[in-house]
N, C-alpha and C positions, 0 to 999 in steps of 0.2 A: 189400242190407240189407233185412230183413223189417220191414214197417211195424207199429207197435204198434196192436193192434186195440181195446184198451180205454182209449185215451188220453182224458184229460179236457181241457177248455179250459185249466185251470191248468197241467197238465203240458206241454201244447204251447206255452203262452206262455213257460214257463221255458226250453224248448228253443229257442224263437224268439229270446229275448233273448240266449242264449248264442251263437247261430249267425249272427244277422243284425244289421247295424249299426243303431244307434238312429235314424239319419236316415230309415229306412223307417218312417213312422208307421203307426198302426193305430187307427181310431176306436173299435172295439169289441173287447173281449177274448173274441172268439168265433171258433171254427174250424168252418167249414161241413162237413157230411157229405153233404148232399143239397139240391138246389134244384128247385122245381117251380113254374113260372109266377111268382106273386108271393109265394111262401112258401119258407122255407129251414128246415132242421133242422141243429142243431149236432151235434158228435161225442158229446154226452151225450144226444141224442135230443130236445132241446127245440125246439119250433116257434117261428119268428119270422115276422112279416109283414115283407116287404122294401119299404121306402119309399126305399131308396137306389139300387137297381138298378145296383150296381157303378159308381156315379157316372154315371148316364145311359147305361149301356151295354146295358141289357136292356129296351128298349122293347117287344120281342116276348116278354119273359119268360124265366125260367130254362128251359133245355132245351126250347125251342120244337120240337115234333115235326117240323115241316117243315124247320127249319134242321138238326136232327140228321140227318134222312134225307138231305138234300142233301150234307152233309159225309161221311156214310158212303158214299154213292155215289161221291163224288170220291176217297175213300180207296182204293177198288177200282181206280181208273184210274192216278193218279200223285199224288204229294204235293208235289214240288218239282222245278223245273228251273232257276230264276232266269229271269224273263221275258225279260231281255236276252240270254239264251243260246238257250233254246228257248221260243217263245211258246205260248200256249194260248188257246182260244176264250173261256172264261169271263171272262178279263180284258177282252177286246174287247167282249163283250156287256154286261158291267157298265158299261163306259165309255159305250157307246151309250145305255143306259137312263138314266144320270145326266145325260148331255148333254141328253137330251130333257126331263128334269125341271127343270133349272136355269132360272131366269127370264132373260129377255132375248131380244130378236128378233135374234139373231146366231149365227153358227156357234160351236160350243164343242168343246173337247177336255178329256179327263180323264187325270190321272196318278194312279197308286196307289202308296201307301207303306204303312207299318206302324203308326205312331203319330200322334196328333194333333199333337204337337210337330214331328214330321217334316213333316207337311203344312204347318204354318205356316211352318216354316223354308224349305221349298221354294217356298212362295208368295212369300216375300220374295226369294229367289234369282231367281225368274221375273220378278218386278216390276223388279228391278234390271237384269236382262238386257234386258228390253224397253225400259225408259226410259233406260238408261245413267246413272241417278242412284243415289244411295246412301241418302238420308234416308228415315226412316220415322216416321210419327206414330201413336202408339197412345193409349189413354185410361186415366186413373186408375181403379183398381179392376178393370181388365181382367186376365184370366189367359190366357196363351197357351202355356205349356209349361215344361219343365225343362231344355232345352238352353240354352247360353249366349245364343244369339240370342233365343230365346223368353222366357227370363228377363229379358232386357233389355227386351222388349216388355211384360212383365207389370207391372201397376201396383200391386203390393202387395209390400212388403219381407219381412215375417216371415210364415211361415217359409221362403218359397221362395228369396229372394235373399240371405238373411243368410249372410255369410261366403264367398260365391261370386264376388264381383266381382274385377276390373273386367269390365264387360260391353261388348259391341260398341258402337262410337260411332255417331253420327248417328241416335240414337233419341230421340224427344221425346214427352212425354205432355201431351195436352189434357185438359180437364175433361169428365167424363161427366155428362150432365144427371140430376138427381135432385130432383124437386119436394119430396119429404119433407125434404130437407136444404138446400133453398133454391138449388139450381143449375138454372137454366133452359136451354132450348135455345140461347137467345141467348148466355148465358154460355159454353156449350160452343163455339159458333162463334167467339165473341170470343177464346177461348183458343187456337184454331187460328190465328187471324189474328195473335195476339201471338207465337206461335212463328215465323210468317213474318217478323215484324218484329224479334224479339229473338234468335232462335237459328239459323235456317236459311232462306234464301230459297226461295220456293215452287218455283222452277225446278230446285232440287236435291233435291226430295222425290220419291221413287219411289212411295210408297204410303201411304195411310191405312188402318189396320186396326182393325176394331171388331167386338165381339160384339153381335149384334142383341138378345140378352138376356145380360147378364153372368152367368156361372156362379158361379165362386168369389167374385166380387165382391158377390154378394147378390141375384141374380135381378132386377137393375135392368133395365128394359125401355127400349131406345132408342126414343124417340118417332119415328113416321114422318116428322115434320117435320125432325128431326135428320138422318135418313138421306137425305132428299131434298135438304137444303141441303148435306150433305157431297158428294152426287153432283154437284151444280152446282159446288161449289168444286173438286172434282177435275177436272171437265170444263174449267173455266176455266183451270186451271194444268197440264193434262196429267199429272195424278197418277192412279194406279190406286186404285180403291176395293176393299178386300179385306174380305170378311165371314168372320169366324171362326165357323163353325157346327159346331165339333167337338162341343159339348154340345147346341146347339139343333137340330141337323139330325136327319134320319131320323125326322121326324114328331113330335118331342116337343112342339112348340108348336101343333100342329093343321094345319100345312102341312108338306110335306116339308122345305123350307127356310124358316126364320123370316123371311128377308128378303122372301119373297113377300108378306108382309102389310104391307110398307112402301111398295110401289109403286116400288121401286128394284131395278135389275138391277146387281149388283156386277160388276166385271171379273174377280175371282177369288173363289172360295168354298172354304173348307177344311171338310172333313167327316171324322168318325171315329166313335168310341164306338159308338152303336147301329146303325150301318149294316150290321153283320154278326152281330148277335145274340149277341155275346160273343166272336167270333173277331177277332183283331187285324188291322185294315186301316184305312187312311185314304186320303183323296183330296184332290186339288186340281182343281177344275172351273173352267174359265174360257174367256174369249174365245180362239178358235182362234189368232189372230195373236199374242196375248200368250203363250199356252202354247207356241207354236213358237219363241219367242225364244232359249232356250238351244240351244247347238249339240248335235249328236248325241253321246250319251255324257255330257252334262252333268246328266242326271237319271236317277234309278233307285235301286236298292238290292238287296242280295242276296235279302232276303225280301219285298221290296215287291210287293204284289199277289199274295200267296200263293194258289195254286189252291184250297186249302181255304177260305180266307176269301172269295175271289171267289164260290165256290159258296154259301157261307152268305149273303153279301150279296144274291145273286140270289134266294135263298129268302125273305129278309126283304122284298124288294120285292114278291114274289108274295103274301106274307102281308098286306101293307098293302092290296093291291088286292083280294084275296079277302075279307077281313074288314072292309074300310073302316076301317082303324085310324086314319086321319086324323080321321074323325068321332068315333071312340072317344076320341081324344086330347082333342078339344074337350069331349066329354061328361064325361070324367074330370076335366078341368080345372075345369069348372063345378061339379062335385060337391065337389071339394076347396076351391075358392074359397068356395062357400056355407058349408061347414062352418067354415072358418077365420074368415070374416066374422061368423058367429054367435058364435064364441068371442070375437072382438074386441069385441062388444057387451057381453060380461060381464067382460072383463079389460082394464083400462086399459094393462097392460104391452104389449099388442099395438099397436104404433105404426102398422103398415102391413101389409096383405095385398096381394100383387102377383104378377104373372106373365103368361105368355102360354100359352094352351093348357093342357097338363098340366105345365107348368113353373112351379110355384107355390111361394111362400115367404111366411113372416111374419117381421116384424122386431120384436124385443123390446127395449123401452126402459123405464127406470125412470119410472113414472107416465106412460108414453106420450110422454115428452119425447125427440125425436130426438137432442138434444144429450147424452143420458145413456144410451148403449147398454148393455144389460144382458147382458154375455157370461156372467156367472156363472149367471144364471137360465136362459139358453139351454143352457149345458152341463149344468145340473142336469136340465132337461127331457129332454134327449137320454138322459141316464143313466137317468132314471126310466122312459122309454119302453122302453129295453132290458130293464129288469127286468120290464116288463109284456108283453114279447114283440113289440116293434116296433123295427125298425132304421131310424133316420133319421140325417140328416147336418146339420151346421151349416156356415155359411159367412159371408161378409161381411167387410168391412174390419176391423170390430171384433169379429168372431166372435159376433154377436148375431142372426143370421138362421137360421131353421130352413127347410131346403129339402126339397121332396118330389119324388122322381123315381121314383115307383112304375111298374112295367111297365104299358103301356097295355092289356095283355091281362088285367089284374086283374079279378076278378068284383066286382060291386057289393057283395056281402056282405063280402068280404075288405077291400075299400076302406073301407067304412063301419066295419068293426071296427078298422082301423088309425087312422082319423080319431077314433074314440071314445077310443082309447088316447092320442092326442095331447092331447085335452081333459082326460082324467083325469090325465095326467102333468103338465100345466101346473099344475093345481090342487094336486097333491101336491108338486111342486117348489117352488111358492111357499109352501105351508103349512109345508114343512120348513125354510125359510130361518130363520136365527137371528133371534130377536125383537130389535129395536133399541129404545133408549130412546124414550119417548113423543115427545120433541121432534125426533127425527132422522128420523121417517118419518110422513108424513101418512096419515090413514086414508082409504080409498077407498069406505067404505060410505056409505049414504044419510044417515046421521046427521051426517057430517062431524066426528065427535068425534075427539080424539087417540087413537091406538092405545094399548092398555094395555101397560105395560112388563113385565107378568107373563110368566113362561115360557110357551112354546107359542104357538098362534095368537092374535092380538090379540083381545080380548074383543068388540070391535065388529064383527068379521068374521062373516058368515053361516057357520054351521057346515058346511053341505054345499057351498056354492059361493062361496068367498072371492073377492073381486075384487082384481086386482093393480093 
């Protein structure tokens, strides 16, 4: 079938809706024609700055030249054998390099798969094989994938779990600390202890799994104290500590693995997304004796550790070393954080700016009240940003968090351009909200007068820079 050369976004959306199930969501009604580093162009020729990065997949940018060249070279050799049938060196070399990077003064081994959910699922399999136990503890707000096991681990119902149960048993959820919402590290540890008392004895728990920074959950950072206390708790009860670094890994947070910044060495780490610059591959890295627990033939997959993806991942590692992208991650993160914090000083609706490295987000709430998440404003901001040529994503339990996952290779000029669009979009989104009666919304201006019920922006708001 010949592809339509003059297709528009609207035409392609109509074809998509007719051919693809509604369960496959789409954040933006845009069809890409070309991508280059931190910029994309749609089928109508319009340019966008990409602050989504394929949901943290493009830390090294769209079509990174080194990655493309590595894959082209691999294409000239072989494309597939299934590693369990005919092995190939890139798989072994990539495992060696990740083993060397993972924290912990112990021998490590690495398994390659294809998706993040596969990596998490196999980490649980390995933990159960090693411990002979079944129970798993995850955390509220966590996201771990779309298979039945990983959905069971995920701590958010809509839209991921709705209508898909029942899920595997022996999965329990502890509280994730969040200072903004009044949940302390002690509260989180107490909730684990309550699970031991009320749901499953500690000696039947195989693993505790946690994201060092929650991705879909809202970029909530796990405090080092929490990670250290979980490590001690696991050691006390013979439980394995699993860090899900599918989104945080591959340098997003300023270190290759986010857990490096906590002073804790997990027993198992899952990795995917940006590790191969856009080519599908995932990994489980862990203690050698733990990784060796499953019997021969118990692990693997037809496409697991694809030669093309292994070549791409090796090129990504080279790019990080050649261009010091870990430092770049920290620099980008500081620039984003400073920009969002400046916005927060002007707009009360920004209740929090948080993150680690270049994994940064802001949470929007009505009048800055954490108990009043403003999903409508967040959605409007994202839509306005798209109109202005910026692709961003929202997340969080209440859909009120704007997250930034721009490629680390972005230029300062393009980064600043995108950040300026966020500021302009926030002001426009708030200004465009329907005006409420005077008594139903307090004015945020310095006069503290009641907002005017007249149509359009309230008369007490500054014309150019309204405060939310």
